[in-house]
N, C-alpha and C positions, 0 to 999 in steps of 0.2 A: 629472753627478750629478743636477742639477735635472731634466733631461729624463727620466732613469730614474725618479725619484720621481713626476714628473707622469704618466708612462705607467702606472706601477703604481697610482697613485691613480685614474686614469681606468678602469683595468681592474677595480679593486675596486668602484667605483661602478656600472659596467656589470653586474658579477655580482650586486650587491645588488639592482639594478633587475630583473634577470631573475628572481631567486629570489623577490622580493616580489610580482612579477606572477604567477608560477606559483602561489604560495601563495594568492593572492587569487582564483584562478579558481573559478568556481561549480562545485559538484559536479554530476555528470551523473546524471540520473534514469534508471537502467537499465530501468525498467518502462515508460517513455513509449512508447506505441504498441505495446506487447507484446500478443500474444494471451492471452486469458483463458478459463477454463472455470469455471462456477459449479455449485454443487449444485442450485440452482433460480434462476430469474430472472424478473422481471416482464415485461421486453421490451415495455413500453408506458409511456405517460405520461412519457417522457423518462428512464425507468430501463432502461438497456440495459447488459448486462455489459461490452461493449467500452468504454463511457464511463469505466470506473474506471481506465483507463490512457491517457486522451486528453489529459492535461496540464491539464485544467480543474479547479482546486481550488474555485472559487467558484461559487455559484449565481446565474445572471443571469435575472431575471424575463422578459427579452426573448427568451430561448431556451428550448427544451424540455429542454436537456441538464442532467441532475442527477447521474448516476452510476449505481451498481448497487444493486439491491434484490433480496433473496431473495423468495420467494413471499409474496404478501399475501392477506389474507382475501377481497378482492373476486374474485380469480381462482382462488385455491387454498385454500378454507377448510379443507380436510382437512389441509393442511400448517400453515398459519399459526395455527390455533386452539390449537395446543399448542406448548410450548417444544420445539425440536428443534435438532439440530446442522446448521448451515449453513456453507458454505465457498466460497471463491473462490481459484483458483490462477492463476499467471502463468507464462508461458514467456519467459524472458529471451533466448532464442535461442542462447545458448552459456553455458559455465560461467564465472562470475565469482567473485571473492572478495568477498563482501558483508559489511557490518557494521552496516547500518541500514535499517529499514523504517519509513516514515511513513504513518500512516493518517489520512485527512481525513474527519471526519464530515460529514453533510449540513449545509450552512451557512445554510440559508434561514430567516431571521428567527425566528419563534416555534417553528419546528420544528428549529432548529439542534441537532444532536447526538442527535435522536430516533433510536431504533433502532440506536444504536451498542451493540455487545455488552457484556455484563457480565463474562463469562468467555470468554477466547479464547487461542489459541496462534498463534505464527508459526512455520512449519515450512519446511524447505528440503530439496531433493533434487537429485541429479545423475542419477538413474535415470529413463530414459524411461518406465518402467512407472508412475511417479508421475503423469506427465501423462495416461496412458491410463486410470488408475484412476477408477472411477465412484463409489466409496463413500467414507466418511469414515475408513476405517481408517488406522492409522499405519504400515503395513507398509513403505512405501518412503520414509518421511519422518523427518527429524530435527528435533526441536523446539529452537528457539534462543531462544524467549521465551515465557513464560507469564504471563498477566495474569488475576487473579481480583478480583472485586468492583470492577471499574472504575467510577468515578463517572461520572455524566452529563457528557460533555465539552463541551457547548455546541458552538460552532463551532471550538474549539481543536484544532489538529493534535496527534495523539498520536505522539510520536517514540519509537522503540524501537531502542536501540543495543545491540549484543551483540558477542561475540568474533568476529573475522573467520572466515568459513566459506565453503567452496566451494558454489556453488549455481547451477543453471540454472533450477530451478523453485522458486517461492515460493508457499506456501499460507497463507491466514489462515482458521483454522477456529474458529468460534464455537460454544461448547457451552452457553451460557446467554444467551438473548436477552431484550431488553426488550419488554414488552407495551405495546400502544397501540391506537389505533382500527383499525389495519390488521392487528392480531394480533401474534404473535411474529415479528419481522422483523429482518433484518440488512441495514443500508444503509451504503454508503460513497460519498463524492463522488470520492475518488481514492486510489490506492495508489502510493507512490513507493519505489524501492529504490536504495540507494547502496552504493558500495564503502567 
């Protein structure tokens, strides 16, 4: 009888360890390394669209990598001088059920949070036409999160949780941008997507 109790106790402890380890596993960022397409992009000074899914959340003065920036006044004054709709979309590679998108503002010192949008939506799609689409229309997209009057975030990550939804493509579309020395611009250090 003691042997059976000892065996049962050992089995229960093993199961508890397995489940506690599984529960403690870090969530996988589905967007890491994923291809992106932006409405506009600087593609200079360390602001490249592909950097928004490279896994680097922080700004390091020793490297030129910062993240993604929509058009700025220096290169595209005709775009950046007026408030406009700017977006960036990600191809996760296959359909997942997602429930969270984290947006990392630029984190560099006195510029932290600058050019994070005031009004924006997070949208998803499983339709390949959404990836090919070149404009800002919502024809192939479903909005899962709407943010209006967002305060200046500083360097704080903006976490957006929503009801689980099937998605291969994720788009962050900003409809009201912050104005600054570079004009009306949308900038992000990183985008992360989770199940």
